[in-house]
C-alpha positions, 0 to 999 in steps of 0.5 A: 831937138835941133842943133844950134845954128852957131854950134860947130860939128865936131871933127872926125879924126878917121874920115881923112884915113878913109880916103887912103883905104878901101878898108871899112874904116871911119864910117860914123854912126848913128846911136849904136848902128852904122849910117844908112849909106855905110850900111848900104854900101855893105850889103852892096858889096857882100851882094857882089861878091856873093855873085862873083862866086855864083854867077857862071862864067861864059867860057864860049864867050872868052874862047870866042875872044882867044880866036880872035887873037889866034890863041889856040884853046881848049874847053875843059872840066873837073869832076864837080858837075855844078857849081855846089859841088864845087863848093862843098868837095874841093877834091873834085876842083882839083881832079879832071873828069873822065872827058876831060882826059879823052879830049886831052888824049885826042888832041896831043900836042908834042914839043910843049913846055908851057901850059897856061891854065885858066881857071873860074875858081871863086870869082868868074868876074874876075877872070871875065874882067881879067884873063883875056888882057892879060893873057894878051899881054903874057903869050906874046912873051913867052913867045918872044923868047922860044916858049912852046905853048900848049893850047889854053885850057880853060877849067870850069870849077877848077882848083888850083892843082889842077893844072898839075895833071894838064902839064904832066899831060904835055910833060912841060915845065912851066905850068902858069895858072889864072884863077878867080880868088876868093872876093873880099868885100873891097875886090870881088873880082880878083885875079890870082896867078900860081906858077909851078915848075915841072908839075906833077899831079899828085906829087906837086903840093902847095909848097911847089908854087909861086903866087902872085895875088890881087891882081884888079884895078884897084891892086897889081896891074897887069904889067906889073903882074906879067913883070913878077911872074917873069922875074919867077920864070927866070929864078925857075930855070936857073934853080929848076924848081918853084915854090918856097924857096924861089922867092919874088925879088922884084923892085918897084922899079922892075915893076914900073918898067915898061920892057918886060922882054929886056928883062926876061932876058937879061 
């Protein structure tokens, strides 16, 4: 049965709203099912999320990019030997393997107060897309105010807490961990930052960390994330702590300012 030529098409009140959010609303329906386009879009998003978790991160390529920026770096690994073990054993992703411990001992660096750790986590795409551009902003901002950095540590199959042992090894007061976040159906390449003041292996907990989440093309920009991180670093230096007692009080005005140097020094 075909629709008469002059029969008006019913207005869908949800349609204008789905232009304002990546959430899956106003998809329409075909009988009792989703329309073909909405169904295919969902399958694509699901496939991209799975790829973000399972496709290995090319650490050597990232290290080469940092070498080109003249930033020293090193590649380490957790006790999770592969992605399958990493997904099944979160505890092993929090610990460095023996070869990485030996490497840190051999390449001891003194007078370090800041450790930056880059971890593949649950989204290799997040780190592949966002880690180097963010580091290109972060490292100069920290060195400009005389923070002394250890070689940037890339960690294969790592969890957030793996930065604690690295920070403790260097006796560093600041631990900054960039990690691929668990992918969503609208953000398969979201990067997170976890910041811990005076991190210690086996002692630091999630309550001791601050998290800056949703760094990707449709989320926080690199500049906004940097402003938040510098705000937390300044607060941690004043309070001598991080975590639940350190609040992110950045405002929209701070997030849109361009000169982070002035903010950190003020």
